[in-house]
C-alpha positions in Angstrom: -22.7 25.4 26.2 -25.0 27.9 26.0 -28.1 25.5 26.3 -30.4 28.3 25.7 -28.9 29.9 22.8 -30.1 30.3 19.3 -27.5 27.9 18.1 -27.2 25.1 20.6 -31.1 25.1 19.5 -30.3 25.1 15.8 -28.4 22.4 16.2 -30.9 20.3 19.0 -33.5 20.3 16.0 -31.5 19.7 13.2 -29.5 16.9 14.6 -30.2 15.8 18.1 -29.5 15.4 21.3 -29.2 12.2 23.3 -28.2 13.1 27.0 -26.8 15.8 27.2 -24.5 15.8 24.2 -25.3 16.5 20.5 -25.7 13.9 18.4 -23.8 14.0 14.9 -26.6 12.7 12.6 -25.0 9.6 11.3 -25.1 9.6 7.6 -27.6 12.3 6.8 -25.8 15.1 8.4 -23.7 17.5 6.8 -19.8 16.5 6.1 -18.7 19.9 8.1 -21.2 18.5 11.2 -19.5 15.1 10.8 -16.0 16.5 10.9 -16.8 18.8 14.4 -18.2 15.4 15.9 -14.8 13.8 15.1 -13.0 16.9 16.6 -14.7 15.6 20.0 -14.6 12.2 19.9 -11.4 11.5 17.7 -8.5 12.4 20.3 -5.5 14.3 19.1 -4.0 17.5 19.9 -7.4 19.4 20.2 -9.0 16.7 22.9 -5.8 17.0 25.1 -6.0 21.0 25.2 -9.4 20.8 26.5 -11.1 19.8 29.7 -14.1 19.7 31.9 -14.2 22.4 35.1 -16.9 20.5 37.0 -19.1 22.5 39.4 -22.6 21.0 39.8 -21.7 18.0 37.6 -25.0 17.5 35.9 -23.7 18.8 32.2 -20.8 16.5 32.8 -20.7 12.6 31.4 -19.2 10.4 34.6 -17.9 7.9 32.0 -17.6 10.1 28.7 -15.8 13.3 29.4 -12.1 14.4 30.7 -13.5 16.3 33.8 -10.4 14.4 36.5 -7.5 13.4 35.1 -5.7 13.4 32.2 -8.5 10.8 30.1 -12.3 10.0 30.6 -12.9 7.6 32.9 -13.7 5.1 30.0 -10.3 4.9 29.3 -8.8 5.1 32.3 -11.0 2.3 34.2 -11.7 0.9 30.8 -13.0 -2.7 32.3 -14.8 -1.0 34.5 -17.0 1.1 31.5 -17.5 -1.8 29.5 -19.7 -3.8 32.7 -21.3 -0.8 34.0 -24.9 -0.4 33.3 -25.4 3.6 32.9 -22.7 4.4 30.6 -24.0 7.8 29.7 -24.6 9.1 33.6 -23.7 12.4 34.8 -20.8 13.2 37.1 -24.4 14.8 39.0 -26.5 11.6 38.5 -23.5 8.7 40.0 -23.1 11.2 43.0 -26.4 11.8 43.9 -27.0 7.9 43.6 -23.6 7.1 45.6 -19.6 6.5 44.3 -19.0 5.0 47.8 -18.6 1.0 48.4 -22.2 -0.1 47.8 -23.4 2.9 46.1 -26.4 2.4 43.9 -24.1 4.2 41.3 -22.7 1.0 40.8 -24.5 -1.2 39.0 -22.9 -4.0 36.9 -24.1 -6.4 34.2 -22.9 -9.0 35.8 -21.6 -9.8 39.2 -17.6 -8.3 39.1 -14.7 -10.7 39.2 -11.9 -10.2 42.2 -9.6 -7.7 40.1 -12.6 -6.0 39.0 -13.0 -5.3 42.4 -10.0 -4.0 43.1 -10.3 -2.0 40.1 -13.6 -0.4 41.0 -11.8 0.0 43.9 -8.9 1.6 42.6 -11.5 4.1 40.7 -13.6 5.1 43.9 -9.5 6.3 45.7 -9.2 8.2 42.5 -12.8 10.2 43.2 -12.1 10.3 46.7 -10.9 14.2 46.6 -13.6 14.9 44.0 -16.8 17.5 45.7 -19.5 19.1 43.8 -21.0 22.7 43.7 -24.4 23.0 43.8 -24.9 26.6 42.7 -21.7 26.5 39.6 -22.6 25.3 36.3 -19.9 23.0 34.5 -18.1 24.9 31.8 -15.1 23.6 29.2 -11.2 24.8 30.4 -8.7 25.2 27.4 -5.9 24.7 29.0 -2.9 26.1 27.5 -4.6 29.3 28.3 -7.1 28.8 31.3 -7.4 32.7 31.6 -8.2 33.8 28.6 -9.6 30.3 26.9 -9.3 29.1 23.8 -8.5 31.6 20.4 -7.6 30.7 17.1 -4.6 32.5 17.6 -3.7 30.1 21.0 -4.2 27.1 19.2 -2.2 28.3 16.1 0.6 28.5 19.0 -0.1 25.4 20.1 0.2 23.3 16.6 3.0 25.5 15.8 5.2 24.8 19.1 4.5 20.8 19.2 6.2 18.0 17.6 2.9 16.7 15.6 3.2 13.5 13.5 4.3 14.4 10.0 2.0 13.4 7.0 2.8 10.4 5.0 5.1 11.0 2.1 2.6 10.7 -0.4 0.2 13.8 0.7 3.5 16.0 1.2 4.2 15.4 -2.7 0.8 16.3 -4.0 1.3 19.9 -3.8 3.5 21.2 -6.3 4.3 24.9 -7.3 3.9 23.5 -11.3 0.6 22.1 -10.3 -2.4 23.9 -10.7 -4.3 23.8 -7.2 -7.7 22.0 -8.2 -5.3 19.4 -9.3 -3.3 18.4 -5.9 -6.7 19.4 -4.2 -8.1 16.1 -6.4 -4.8 14.0 -5.7 -5.2 15.0 -1.7 -8.8 13.4 -2.1 -7.8 10.6 -3.9 -5.1 9.3 -1.7 -7.7 9.6 1.3 -10.4 8.2 -0.8 -13.0 10.9 -0.5 -13.9 11.6 -4.5 -17.3 10.7 -5.2 -17.2 6.6 -6.8 -20.2 4.9 -7.0 -18.7 2.6 -4.0 -18.3 5.9 -1.5 -21.9 7.1 -3.1 -23.3 3.4 -1.7 -21.8 3.9 2.0 -23.1 7.2 2.0 -26.7 6.3 1.0 -27.0 8.0 -2.0 -27.3 5.5 -4.9 -28.2 1.9 -4.0 -25.5 -1.0 -4.3 -26.8 -2.1 -7.4 -25.8 1.1 -9.3 -22.2 0.4 -8.2 -20.7 -1.2 -10.8 -17.9 1.0 -12.8 -18.7 2.7 -15.2 -16.3 1.5 -17.7 -18.8 -1.6 -18.0 -15.9 -4.0 -16.5 -18.3 -5.3 -13.9 -16.4 -4.6 -10.8 -17.8 -2.2 -7.8 -16.2 1.1 -8.9 -13.8 1.9 -5.9 -11.0 4.7 -6.1 -8.2 1.5 -6.4 -10.3 -0.2 -8.8 -10.6 3.2 -11.3 -7.1 4.5 -11.1 -5.2 1.4 -10.5 -7.0 -2.2 -11.9 -9.6 -1.6 -14.0 -8.8 -3.2 -17.6 -10.3 0.4 -19.0 -8.0 2.9 -17.3 -5.5 1.1 -15.5 -3.9 0.9 -18.9 -2.7 4.0 -18.8 0.1 3.1 -16.3 2.3 0.7 -17.9 1.9 3.2 -21.3 3.6 5.7 -19.5 5.8 4.2 -18.0 7.3 2.9 -21.6 6.7 6.3 -22.9 9.1 7.4 -20.3 11.5 4.3 -20.1 11.0 2.5 -17.0 9.9 -0.9 -16.0 7.8 -1.2 -12.9 5.2 -3.5 -10.8 2.4 -1.2 -9.5 0.8 -1.5 -6.4 -2.9 -2.1 -5.7 -2.2 0.9 -3.0 -3.3 4.7 -4.2 -0.3 6.1 -2.1 2.8 3.5 -2.5 1.7 4.0 -6.1 2.5 7.4 -6.4 5.5 7.3 -4.0 7.2 4.3 -5.9 6.0 6.2 -9.7 8.1 9.0 -8.8 11.3 6.8 -6.9 11.1 4.6 -9.9 14.4 5.6 -12.1 15.9 7.2 -8.9 17.7 10.4 -10.2 18.0 14.0 -8.4 15.0 16.1 -7.4 14.7 17.4 -10.8 13.5 13.9 -12.3 11.3 13.4 -9.4 10.2 16.5 -9.8 9.6 15.4 -13.2 7.8 12.6 -12.2 5.4 14.1 -9.5 4.0 16.0 -12.4 3.7 13.3 -14.4 1.3 11.2 -12.2 -0.2 14.1 -11.1 -1.3 14.6 -15.0 -2.5 10.7 -14.8 -4.4 11.2 -12.4 
């Protein structure tokens, strides 16, 4: 929020700024900054814990920021947001144009239907008690602790005190105490399709589409699914391993499902399943 600070000015120079919001830089930005942008725009626990405290409204986007109510207005009144002309206006801009009936803030791509007019009336009623303060700047508010604000300790407390969705079974099983960390990290990246396969390099603009064929020379696009599960050169490892262990099976073409199916394939106790986990991780 410190628009004059060195860090903010550096990010503006590096990635750009549109309508008061830092850009994520598209494909040219660093993976780190792209992940920061996803925290801002992707919802989840962090976005649930922050809200905008509006002062003069000049630094808060009317439709896109969460500043009144529990969700942004673009979510609460999605139909109006889809039809509005000014999707990136600030709260100050909208109020100065007039949000009352007939106000110039409400500009639409077409004439509203009757039920859309009713939604607009609901939106205006929702904003009826909002007032701006000309001498107060907008600021972010960390709702779990509005007094002290955000801290790593506070975020950790939030994460450990709420029931978060459990990760998929495959992701839990790659962290094995008898497996080197670098192997588990490799498997973690594989299950999420984060390895630098040629398909991913094309998507990131690193290589051209013409250079995307599998390294084995089979003539197919080199994706993680192809390399590890269906390539005529590399995927033949799996039936050989099954024959060695002594069980039959049909491989799925989905990587997480393949892992889960592999270590559950012959049943057995935890020791047997742990052994099969090791074998799968060794193979990949």
